[in-house]
Structure formats: C-alpha cells, structure tokens
N, C-alpha and C positions, 0 to 999 in steps of 0.2 A: 688270128686263132687257130688251136691246135688241130681243129676239124676242118678247116679248109685245107691242110696237106694230104687230109685223107683220100679225097677224090683223085689227086692225082699217084698215090698209090696201086689204086686199083687199076688204074688204066696201062696194060700192057702193051707193046707194039708187038706182035705175032713176027714179025719178020725179022725186028733185032731181036726177040729171043730164039727165033731158030739159028741165026746167025751165031749167036753167044754158044749155043749150045754145040757147033759144029766145031767150036777151039776148046771146049771144056771136056773134063772127065770127072770121075766120080771115084773115090777111096772108100771101100768098102770094109768095115773094120768088124773083129768077132766080138768084143766089146765095148761097152760105153767108156770104161776106163783109158781106153788106148786111143778114140776118139776124141775125149777131151784132151787128155795129153797132147795128141799132135796136133792140135786146134792151137794150144800152147806154143809148141815148136816150132810151128808154120807162120807166125804170126806178121812175118816179112816177107810173105808169099801172098797171092792173089786169090783166097779161098774163102767160102764160106762153111759155116755147117749147114746141113740139109737132112730132109728125110728121104732116105732112100725109097724109091718105087717099089711097091709091094712087091713086084718080081724078080726084085735081086736080092731083096734084104736078105739078110743072114748072120743071125746072132745079135745085131746090133741096131737100134733105132736112129743112130746118127751114121753120116755120112759127110765125108767133106767134097765140096764142090771145086775145084783147081781150074786154072788153065793149063792146057796140053803143054805149051811151050816150056813150063816150069817144072813138068814132071821129071825130067834128070834128078833136079837139085832137091826136089821132096822126097825122091827117092830114098836119096843122098842122105839128107837130115835124119829121115825117118830110121834108115838102119844105121847111123850113128848113135839115135838113142834108143834103139832096142825096140822098135816097135815096127811090126810085121803083119799089116794089112794083108785083108783075107784077098781083095783083090783090085787092080786098077782098072777101071772101064772107061773106054771114050763114049761121050752121049752124042754122037751123031746117027742115032737111032734115036728118033725124037719119042717113041712110045717110052724111052725108059727116063723121062724128064723128071729130076727128083722134085720132092714137094718142100715148099717153103714151110719152116720151122713156125714162125713168127704171122701170127692172124690178127686183124685189129677189125672191130667190131665198133662202131658207132649206135652209141646206146640215147635215144632223144638228140635232144641239143647241147645236153649238158655233160654229158658224160663217155667214157672211151674205155673199151675192154680189149686188153691186149693180152692173145692168148699163146704158149707155146708149147707145144706136146700138150699135157694135161693140165699145166698150170695156166692161171689166170691171174692179171692184176687189173684191177679199176681204179681210174682218177677220173675226177671232176674236171671241168675245162679250166679251174685253176691250177691244177695239178696237184691236186688231195688225194692222198691214196685212200679210195674208200674201201676196198675191199681185194683180198689174196684168197684163193680158192685152188683145190685140184691136188692132183698127188696123193701119196699115200707114205709119203715120205717122213721118217722122225724129225728132221728138222723143218718140217712145214708149219707147225704151230709156231716154235721160234722166230721162225722169220717174220710171219706173219705180226706178231706182239710188237717184233721190233720196228715194223714198217707200217703197219695201217695207222691211220689218223696223222700221217706226216705229209710235207710236202714231197714230192718227188724230187724238185728242183734242189731240195736242200740235203737230199742224203747223198754223202760222200762215199767216195771207192771205199772205203775202209768200211763203211757199213753195209755195202752192196750183198744181194744173196750170193754171188761167188764166193765173196773174201767170209761171210757168217756162216754159211751153209758148208754142206760135203756131200752130197747127193745129188742123181740126176735130176730129182726135182727144184734144188738149189740151182742147178744148171739152167733147167729150161726156164724157172722163173727168173736167171740172172737176163736172160735173153726178153722174154716179155719186159722186165722192167729197164732196161736198157732202152729198147725201143720207145715207151712210153715216156719214159724221161727225155729222148731226141722229141718226140713230138710236143712235150708240154714245155719243151725249150725255146720250140720253133715259134710259141704263141707269140 
C-alpha cells in the first residue's frame, strides 16, 4: 500500500543526517534557470535540488546539495557549461540545513497529497490523480487538464510536467509528480 511507505519517510536518524551534512555542500544560484540547467548537467553526480535555508538564500529559491568530494568535478562541469553559481557553501554548520522541496501529507486513509514548492498533486490509493493545484504560472491549467483524472502510473515520460511545461511551476510540479508516482508504484 502506498501509505505504508510514508511512515518510513518521516522518520529521520539525526546522527546520520548530521554526518551527511558534514560531507555535503550547497550551490547557490542567482536564478532558477541556472539551477534547473545545472540539475540536468550534473545528473551523473550525487546531487539533489533543495530549497536553501532563508539565511543564505540569494536570488533563487532553488539550490543544489552535493557531496563535497565531487566539488572539483562539479565546478568544472558548470564552468564548461557557462554557469556561474553565486557561491559554494559547506554544510558543516548545522544551522544551514537545506529544506526539503518535496513534502508528503496523508489525507485520511485513501488520499495522498505531495507538495513541492507551491505545487500540489493529490492522488487516491489506486494512483488516480484527483487534483493539481498551486502556483501562478501560465502552464498550470494546461498541465492540470492533461493529467487530472488519469492514473499516475500510466503517465509516460513524454506526458510528464517537465516535458509539457516550461516554468518553475512545471518544474516543481514534476518533482511532486515523480514522488507521487514512486509512492504509487511501490504499492
């Protein structure tokens, strides 16, 4: 069942989390476009897109968390692709913990809402998309029309929000969509 996996998602081992942060860094960008492009460029590295803590947020609501061991290669890849991040920050200061972009909320026993940024997707226990909401981007109504009422497990890559959309809303909806699909498939 989809919802059985949720409990394990919410449990965190603080010690393991702190050890992970000792080995990680954060790349801060001046705009969303550079952050999204960097995610594609760095797909072969151990990275994840996160929200930077408010204390260090500058110009962009997205950052990339990475393994410090890979910093030299990451900097080279970004330089070769003409991307100039604002800064690279070590996360050994625990107050700088990045915020998770994707949040999961169980609604009753039959529904699951997955949120990323302002975008939300709600599915039932079978994986049917009941609702898409949030954001203010012009492609959100189109994405909603293309996806609502369908089973998330049946939506192919070429029909995903990242393929059909072109805004930050489509990007964050795709993050929520991918997590919801992962949870539905585990069922």
